[in-house]
N, C-alpha and C positions, 0 to 999 in steps of 0.2 A: 297278744303277740308283742314281743319286745321289738321295738324299732332298731334297725341296724344303725349303729352310731356313725358308720361311714356314709350313710345316705345323706344326700343334700336335699333339703326341702326346696320345692319349686315355688317361685314367687307367684302370688295370686294375681298380681297386677303388673303389666309391663312397665308401668311408671316406676315401680320399685326397683327395677334392675339398674344397678349402678352403671353409669356411662362414663367412658373415658373422654376427657375434654379433647376437643380438636387441637391438633398441633399448631403451635404458633410459629410463623416463619422466623428464622434467625434474624436478630437485629430489630425485632418489633416486640414491644411489650403488649401484654394482654390488654385489650380495650383501647390501644393507641390507634390513631389513624394509619392507613396503609402507607402514606407517604409522610413519614415522620421527619424530625429534624435531622436525624442521622442519614436518612435516604437523600434528603436535599443536599446535605454537605458532601456526601459521596458523589452525587451528580455534579455538583459544582467542581469537585476536585478531579473529575474526568478531564483528560487532556483535550479530548475533542470539543468539550464545551468551552474550555479556555481558548482553544484555537478559533472557535466561532467569535469569541469576544475580540481576539487579536485581529481577525479579518474585519470585523465591524469597525474597530478603531482605525485600521488602515484606510478603509473606505471613507470614514469621516474625515480623516486627515487629507486624503486626496481630493475630496470635494471642497475642502477649504483652500487648497492650492489652486485648483483650476475648475471652472464650471464645466469643462469638457470631460472631467474624470468620470462622473456619473450623471446621466441625463434622464429625463422622464421616460423616454423611449429607450431604455438601457440596452435591450437586446438588438436594437437597430442602430446603435451608436457605433461610429467608426472606431472609437477608442477601445470598445470591448473586443471587437474582432481583431484589432491589431495587437492588443495586449495578450490575448489568450492564445492566438495562433502561434506565437513565438515560443510558447512553453509546451506545446503538445508532444513533441518528440521525447523530451525528458519525462513528461507526465506518463506517457505510454510505457516507457522503460521502468518507471518507478513502480508501476503496478506489478510487473514481474519480479522486480527486485525485492518487494516486500516479503513474500513468503520465503525467499532465500535468506534474508536477514533474520526472519523469525526462527528459522531452523538453526541459526547460529553461524551461517556462512555469509559470504559476500562475493559479488561478481564485479570486479573492477574492469573487466575487458569489454563492457558494453559499448563504450565510445569507439573503440577500435572495430567492433563488429558493425557499427553504423558506417564507418568508413569502408570496410571490406565489402559490405553488402551493396553500398553505392557504387563501388568500383566494379563489382561483378555485374551489376545492372547496367552500368554504362558500357562495358565491354560487350555484353550481349546485345544491347541496342545498336551499338556501332557495327556489330557483325551482321545485322539484319534480322535478328530474332525479335519477334513482336513481344511487347510487354506482357501480353496475356500469357505467354509462356515463360518469359524472363522472370516475372515476379514470383511465381511458385518455385522456380529454381533458386532464387535468392533466399526465399524463406527456408528452403531445405539446407542451403549453405549455413544460414544462421543457426538452425537446429543442430547441425553437425558440429559447428563450433562450440555451442553450449554443451553438447554431449561430450565433446572432448574434455572440456573443463570438468564436467561432472565425474567422468571416469577417473581422471587424475586425482580428484579429491576423495572419492568414495572407495575406489578399488585399490589405489596406491596409498591411500591414507595421508596424502599431502595436504598441508594447510591451504584453505581456499584463498586466503589473502596472497600467498606466494604464487599459487598456480595462476590465478587470474591476473596478477601483476605481470607474470611472464607472458601470458597470452595477450595481454594488453599490447605489449611490444610485438609479439608474433603476428597478430592479426593486422596491426598497422603496417608491419613490414610486408605482409602478403598483399595488402591494398596497394602499397607502393610498387610492388613487383607486377601486379596485374595492370595497373593504370599508368604507373610512372608519374611524370610531372605534367602530363596532358590532362585534359578534361573533356567531358562529353556533355552536350547540351541538346536543345531542340527535341524534347520529348513530345509525344502527341498531346494536343490540347485537351483531349477528353480525359487524360490522366493528370496533367498538371492542374486542371480545374479542381481536382480533389485536393491537391497540395495547398493551394492558396485561394480556392474559391469559397463561396459562402452558400448557405442554404437559400434558395430563391426567396426574395422578399425580406430577408433579414441580414444581419451582420454576424450570424453564427457560422463559424467555419465548419466545413465538412469534417475536418480532422477532430473537432471537438465532439462531433457525433460518434466518430470512431472510438475516441477515448472513453466516452460515456458507455458505449456498448461493451467495450472491454472491461470497464469498471464494474458493470453489472455482473459480467461473467466471473470475474475474480472475486467479487463480493460473495456471490452464491457459492462458489467452490470453497473459498477459505472459511466462510462463516456458517455454511449450511450443509456441508457434506462431511463424510468421514475423512476425506482427503485433508480438509482443513483441520479436523481434530487431530489427525496424525502429525500434521505440520507443527502445530503448537506442542504436541507431546514430544516431538523430536527436539524442539527448541528448549523445552524444560529439562529433559534428561534423555540423551540418546541411548544410553545403556538400558535404562528401564523400559524405553519404548521397544528396543530390540527384544528384550526378554518377554515382553507382552505380546509379541507377534507382529509388530510393525516392521515392514520391509524398509528399514531406514536407508540403506544404500540406494535402493531402487528409487525411492521417492526423492531423495536429494539429487540424484542424477537426473531424474525427470524435470525437476525444477530448474536445473541449469540448462537443460535442453530447451525448455520453454522460454527462459530468459534470453537465450541466444536467438531464438526465432522471433521473439518480440522486438529485440534490438535490431534485427534485420528489417522488420516491418517499419520500425522508426527510421531506419536508414532510407527506406523507400519513400516514406513521407517527406523526409528532409530533402531528398533528391527532387521529388516532384514539386515541393514548395519553392525551391530555388531554380528549378528547371535546368539543373546542371549537377554533375557529380565530379568530385575530385577525391584524391586518395586521402586527403586530410579532413574530409567531412566528419563532423562529430567530435573534433578535438576539444577536450575540456568538459565534456558533458557528464562524465562520471561523477564528479564532485556534486553537481546539481542534482543528479538522480538520487544519490545517497542522502543529500540534504533534504530532499522532498520526503523521502521515506522516514528519516529520523524526525523531521519536523512534524510529520503526521502521527508521531507517537510510537513508532516502531522501536523497540529496545534493541540497540546495537549489539547487546549481549545475547539476544535471542529470547524466544518464549513469549513475547508480548508484541501487540500491534494490531491495527485494524485497517482495512481498505478504506472505509469512510474517512478515517483520519488522514490518509494519504490524499484522498480527493480534496479535502479541505485545505491541505498543505499546498496543493497545486494552485488553487484559486488565491490563496494567501500570497504565494510567491509572485503570481502574475499581477496581483493588485499592488504589491510593494514595488515591483519593477516599473509598473505604469506610473505610480505616484512619483517615484524618483525621477523618471524621465520628464514628467510635466513640471517638476520642481527645478529642472535644469541641472540636475546633478550629473556630473561627468561619469563615464563608464568606469573609470578607476575607482571613484568613491562608491559607485554602485557595487563593485566587487567587495569593497570594504564592508558595506552594509550587509551584503549576502553572507560574507564570512562571519560577521557577528551573529547573523541570524542562525547560521549553522551551529555556532557555539551555544546559543540560546536554545536551539532545538534539541541539543543533547542534555542540557542541564534542566530545562523546564519540565519535560516529561518525568524525569526522575523526582523532581520536587512534587509534581502532581501525584505520583504514585505514593510517595512518602506521606503526603497529606491524606490520601485515601486510607493508608494503613493506620495513620494516627486516628482518623475518625472511627475506623473499625475497632480500635482499642478503647474508645470511649464507652461509657456505660450505656449510652443510647444505642450503640451498635453491637453490643455483646449479645451472643445468642442466649436464649432463655434456658435457664438451668433445668435439668431433668427433675421431675417431681417424683416423689415416692408413690406407691400404690395407694389408691383411695381406700378408706375404711370398708371392709367387707369384700374388697376386690381380690379375686383369686390370682395368685402369682403362679405363672406357668413356667 
C-alpha cells in the first residue's frame, strides 16, 4: 500500500519532539541574571527611590545641625512627635488629592473646606450638639461640598481648576457666614486628646496612626483594585476610557466627594489639635497639599503617581521643616525653601521618568526580538 503523502509520521521518542523555548521577559537577555544592569538602572531612576535618598540626606543634615534631630529612641523623642503632628492635616488631604491629580483634575478648595468644617463643628458644639453627632454631620457637609465640585466639573464640563478656585472662595465665605469673627473652644478632653495626644508610652501622635490607616486604604484601592486601574486609565486618556466602558464622570465625581469628606476630617483634626475653631482655619494649606502630592511623584498632568511616594513626601517635608527649625531658620526663609522644594518636586520626577525612558531605550532594556520557527516546527 502506498503511504498517503499527507500523513505525518509520529515520532518514536518524546525527546525528538521539537520544543518551543520558554519566553524571555522583555528587557532580559537569554542567560542573563534576573536583575540585570537595566533593571538596576530602572530601579534607581524610580522617583520613590530618589525620594528615599533625599529623605536620608535631610536626616543626615539634621543630625549634623542638632543632636536632638534624631535620637537613639527615635519613636519616643519629643522632636519626632512635634515635627510629624504639624503635618498630619495636609498629609491626610494629600492622600485624597493624589487620585484626583492622577485623573488630570485638581481640587484647590480643600483648605476652605477645612475652615468650613471647623466652623460647622464649632457652631454645632456651641449649640449643645455632642461631638459624637456633630462629627458625622461635618463629614457629610464635606462630602456634599466635594460632590458639588465634582458635578460642576463632570456634568457641566467646567475646568476643575476654575471650579475649585471658585469654591475656594465660596466655602471660605460660608465659613465666615456661619461663624463670623468669633471662635469656639473648650472641646471635650477625650476628643482633643486625639488631636494632640500620643499613643501611650510613645511620642507617636494619634493623628499619625489615623494617617497610616488611611494610607493603607488608599494604597489598596488605588494600586490593588479595579478602581485604581480605572483612575490611571482616565488620567491617560479620558475618551479611550469612556469608550472602553469606564464610567468616567461617575468616578471623577466620586473622587471629588471623597476629597471633600477627607478635607472635612482634616478640619476636625485641626480643630481638635488646637482645641478651637475659627473661620480662617486651614488658610494656605492647599499649596502644601499639592506640593506633597507632586513631591511624591504624582504627575500634575495626570496618569502617573503612587501613594507610597506621597507617604515618603510627607516624611520628607516633615524632616525638612524640623531641620530648618533646629537650624534657626526663620519662617519666611522656610517658606522660600518650601517653594524651592515645590519647583524641584515638579522638575525632578520628570527627569526621573526621562531617565527611565532612556534606560528602556538602551540595548540592555530592549525586548527580545521574536524568533522564527524552529526547523521542523509546524507553523499554524
